[in-house]
N, C-alpha and C positions, 0 to 999 in steps of 0.2 A: 456516343450519340447514335441516333438512327437518322440516316441521311437519305433524302429523296433526290434521285438524279433522273433527269429526262435525257434521252439520247436518240440519235438517228433522225431520219426525216419523217414527215407525215405524208400521206397520199390522199388526194382529193379526187374521187371518181368522176369521170366524165360519162362513161358508159361501162358495161361489164368488163371491158378489156383495156380501157385507157384511163389514165389519171394524170393529174398535175402533181409534181413533186420536185425534188432537188437532188444534188449530188452527195448529200451527207451519207457517210458510211457508218456512223455510230462510234467511230474509233475514239473520239474525244471522251464520250460518255463511258465507254468501256474502260479506258485508261483511268479515269477518275474513280470509277466504281472499284476497280482492282486496288488502286492506291488507298482508297478509304477503307476497304476491307482489310488490307494489310496493316493499316494503322489502328485496327481494333474496333472500327465502327460497324454497325449494322447498315446494310444498304438495300434500299428499294429502288430498282431500276425500271422506269416506265419507258418502254422501248418501242420506237417505230419500226417499220419493216426494213430489216437489214439482212445481209447475207452472212455476216460474221457471227461467231459464237460469243455470247456474253461471258464474263468471268464466272468461275465456279464460286459457289458460296454466297451469291447475292440473290435476293428475291427479285424475280423478273416478271413484269406484267406487260404483255404485248398489246399494242394498239395499232391502228392504221391511220385514222383521220385525226385532225386537230381537235375536233369535238370530243373524240374518244380519249385523247391524251389529256385534255383538260379535265374530263370527268374523273379519270384515274388519279390525276394529281390531287384534285379536291377530295377524293375519297381517302387517299393515303395521308394527306397533309396533317390531320389531327394527331396521327401516330408518330410524326417525324419531328426532329429537332432542328433541321436545317434543310435547305432546298438548293440544288444546283440545276439551273435550267440550261443544259448543254444541247438540247435538241434543236434541229433546224426545222422549225415549224413552218408549214405553208401559210403565208399571210392571207391568201385568198383561196376561194373554192368556187366551182361553177355554181351559178344560181339555180341550174336545173341539171339533174342527172338522168340520163336515159336508161330505161330498164332493158333495152335491147342494144346490140352493137350498131353504132351509126355507120352508114355507108359513106363512101367518098362523095363529097358534095353536100352532105347533110350537116357538116361541122365546119362551115367556113368562118364562123365567129363563135366565140364563147363569152358569154356575159359572166363576169366575176363579181363576187361579193366578199366582203371582209370576213375573215375567220376571227373567232375570239382570241384575245391576247392572253396567253397562258401566264406569262411572267407578270404581267400587270395585274391579273386577277389574284395571283399568289401574293403580290406586293400589297394588295388591299387588305388581305386577311392574315398576313404572316405573323402579326403580333411582334414579339421580340426575336423570332427565328431569323437567323442569317439567311439571306437570299442572294445567291451568286448568279449573275446573268452573263451571257456572252454577246459580244458585238463583233461580227465579221464585217469589216469595212474595207473598201478600196479607195475612198477619198474622204477628206475631212474627218479622219478617223477619231481623233481625240474629242473633237466637238460632238460627233455623233454618239460616241461612247458615253460622254457626260450627259447628253440628252436622254439616252436609254436608261442610264442609272437613275435619273430623276423621274422619268415617266413610269418606270416600273417599281419605284420605291424600293430599290435594291440596296443591299449593303456593300456590294462590290460588283464591278463590271470588268470582265476579262476581254481585252481587245486582241484580235488577231486578224489575219488577212485571208484572202481566197486561197492562197497557196497552202493553207493548213488542211484543206479538205483532202482526206485520204492519206495524209502524211503521218509519219510517226512522231514528228517534232514540228514545232512552229515557233515563231517570234511572238512572244506574249508581252502585253503591257497591262498592268493593273490600274484601274481608275477608281478612286475612292470618293465617297460623298463629301469629304472635307476639301476636295479639290486636288489632292495629291495625285500625281501620275508616277507610277513606279514601273519603269521598263525592266523586264526580266531577261530580255534577250532571247536567244533560241534555246528552247528546252525540249527534252523528250516530254510527250504529253503525260506520261505517267509521273513525271516529276512536278507537274504543276500543282497537284493537290496540296503539297506541303506549304505552298505560298498563299493558300486561300484563307488561312486563319481559322480553320475548323478543327 
């Protein structure tokens, strides 16, 4: 198969030197891309700004903002047989971006607007392609993962917690559309791919 994977954070500019983002390192996406490649699949990795090096042998397309990631995903989607949305996408962006660096006192409040929902947009047009989404939750985890599975029209939701950020392993639970909950326990991130059914 040809598998499309999103990874890393996105950045939403406030001015030329400041941005809104999160702590994602891209490690989850890198691990999945490496495992998929080793399993014989072709991989397209749509990658937000990270410091690490992506795996060798995968096609990498770098982006910065959520809008750029969405466009790349939609461009690559027709060529791909499955999608794994492992990126930590910024849910909001500033309503206005300054063309010059803002001075102290000029940035006391930032009005935010919603970004597009990449996983949901893929879910609307995926057809029969598998779509795997991730839910990083700190409370009401199963309930929130089930809601995400439904609202994104995904075929599988991988649940983990905040301690997974930057770690080589995490405690994963799979949540299925038929209601099944499959706790995998603590796994190396590179071992998760074999449990995704792809």
